[in-house]
N, C-alpha and C positions, 0 to 999 in steps of 0.2 A: 890896477896894476899893483903888483907887490913891490914894496920898497927894496931897493938894492942895498947890498952891504956897503959900508963906508969905504972900504978899501977899493972898491970898484967904481968910485965916483968919477974918477978921472977918465976912466975908459968907459965907453958906452956899452949898453947891453948888446950882447951878441945876438945874432939871428936865432941862434938856437934858443937862447934865453927868451927872446921875444916870442918865438913860436911856442915855447913851453908856457909862457905867461898867457898867451892867447888861448892855448889849449886848456890851461887851468881855468881861465875865465869862462870858456865855452863849457868846460866840464862843470863849473860852478852854476852856470845858467841851466845846464841840463839837470844838475842835481836839484836846483830850486824847482825846475819844472817837474822833475820826478817826485820831489817832495810834495808839490802842489797836487800832482796827479794822485800820489799816494793818499794825501789828505782827502781829496775829493772821492777817491775810491773807498777810503775808510768811511767817509760820510755816507756814500752810497750803500756800503756794506752794512753800516749801522741802520740806515733807513730800511734796507731789505730785511735785516734781522728783526727790526721792530715790526715791519710788515709781516714777516713770517710768524713772529710771536702773536701779532694781532690775528692773523689768519688761523693759526693753530688754536688760539682761544675761541675764535668764531666757530671753527670746525668742532671743537669740543662742545661749545654751547649748542651748535646745531645737532650734534650727536645726542646731547642730553635732551634737547627738545624732541628729536625724533624718538629717542628712547622713552621720554615722558609721554609723547603721543602714542607710541606703540604700547607702553604700559597702560596708558589711559584707555586705549582701545581694548587691551586685554582685560583691564579691570572692569570695563563696561560689559564685555563678553562674560567675564566670570560672574559679575553681578546678575546678569541675565540668567546664566546657568544656575546660580544659587537660588534665584527667584523661582526658576522652574522646579528645582529640587525641593524648595520649600513648599511650593504649591502641590507637588507630588506627595510630599510628606504629609501635608494637611489632608489631601485626598485619601491617602492610605490610612491615616488615622481615622478619618470619617468612615471609610469602608470597614476598617477594623471594628469601630464602634457599632456600625450597622450589623456586622456579622455577629458580634457579641450579643446585641439585642435580639437578633434572629435566633441565635443559639438558645438564649434564655426562653424566648417564646416557644421554640421547638421543644425544649426540655419540659416546659410547663404543659404543653399539649401532649407530650409523650406520657407524662405522669397522669394527666386527666384521662388519656386513652387507656393506660394500664388500669386505672380505677374502673373505667367503663367496661373494659374487658372482663375484669373480675365480676362486676355486676351482671354483665351479659352471660358469662359462664354460669353464674349462680342461677340466672333466669332460665338458661337453656337446660341446666340440670333439673330445675323445677319442672319445666315443660316436659322434659323426657320422663321424669318420674310420674308426672300426671298422665302423660300419654301411655306409659307402661301400665299404670294403675287402671286407666280407662280401658286399655286393651285387655288386661286381665279380667276386668269387670264385664267387658263385651264377651270375652270367651266364656266366662261363667254363665252369663245370661244366655249365650248361644247353646251351651250344654244343657242349661235348665230348659230352654225352649225345645231342644231336641228330645230331652227326656219327657217333657210335657206332650210333644207330638207323638212320641212312642207310646206313652201311656194312653193318649187320646186314641191312637190307632188301635192299641190293644183293647181299650174299652169299646171302641167302635166294633172291632172284630168280635168281641164277646157279646156285644149287644146284637150284632147280626146273627150270631150263633143262637143267642137266646130267642130272638125273634123267629128264627127258623125253627127252633125247637117248639116255640109257642104255636107257630103256624102248623106244625106237624101235629102237635097235641090237639089243636082245635079241629083238625080234620078227623081225627080218630074219635069214635064214640067213647063216652066216658064210662068206665066200668061202674057198676052200681056197687055201692058199698053197703054192706049190711048195717043195719041200725044197731046201734049199740044198746045194749041193755045194761042197765046198771046192775052190777053184781053186788053191790054193796047194800042194797036194800034188803 
C-alpha cells in the first residue's frame, strides 16, 4: 500500500482510496506479469531469431552444398565432354596425319605414273614407227614379189611362145642353105 499524506492521518482511508490502492496494486501485479510475459516473449523472440538465423545459415549452407554438388556434377560432365572432345581432336589429328601421308603417297605414285606414261608413250611411238616401217617394208616386198611374179609370168609366157615357136620350127623341114664360098680367096 501507498503511504498516506500526513494531513490525512487522523482520518482513515476512504473506500475510494482503498479501491484505488487495490486497483493500483492489481495493476502493478498485472504490470509485473506483463513485464515478465514481455521478457519471456522477448526471450522466445530472441531464441526464434537465433533459430531463424541458424536455419537461414543452414539453408544457405545447404544451398551452397547443393550448388557445389550441382557444380561438381556439371564439372564432371564437362570434364567428360572435354575428354571426349580431346579424344575426338586426337582422332581427327591422326586422321589428318593419315590423310596427309596418303596424299604424299598418292602424289609420289602420280609422279611415278606420269614418268611411266612418258616412257610408255615413247615406247608406243617407237612401236608405231617400227610397225609403220615394217608395214612399209612389207608393202615394198609385196610390190617386189608382185613385180617378180609378173616378170616370172612374162618370162613364162615368152618361154611358152619360144617353145611353141621351136616346136613349130622343128616340125618344118629345114631349108638347105647354100654353102658359102669364100670370095676372098
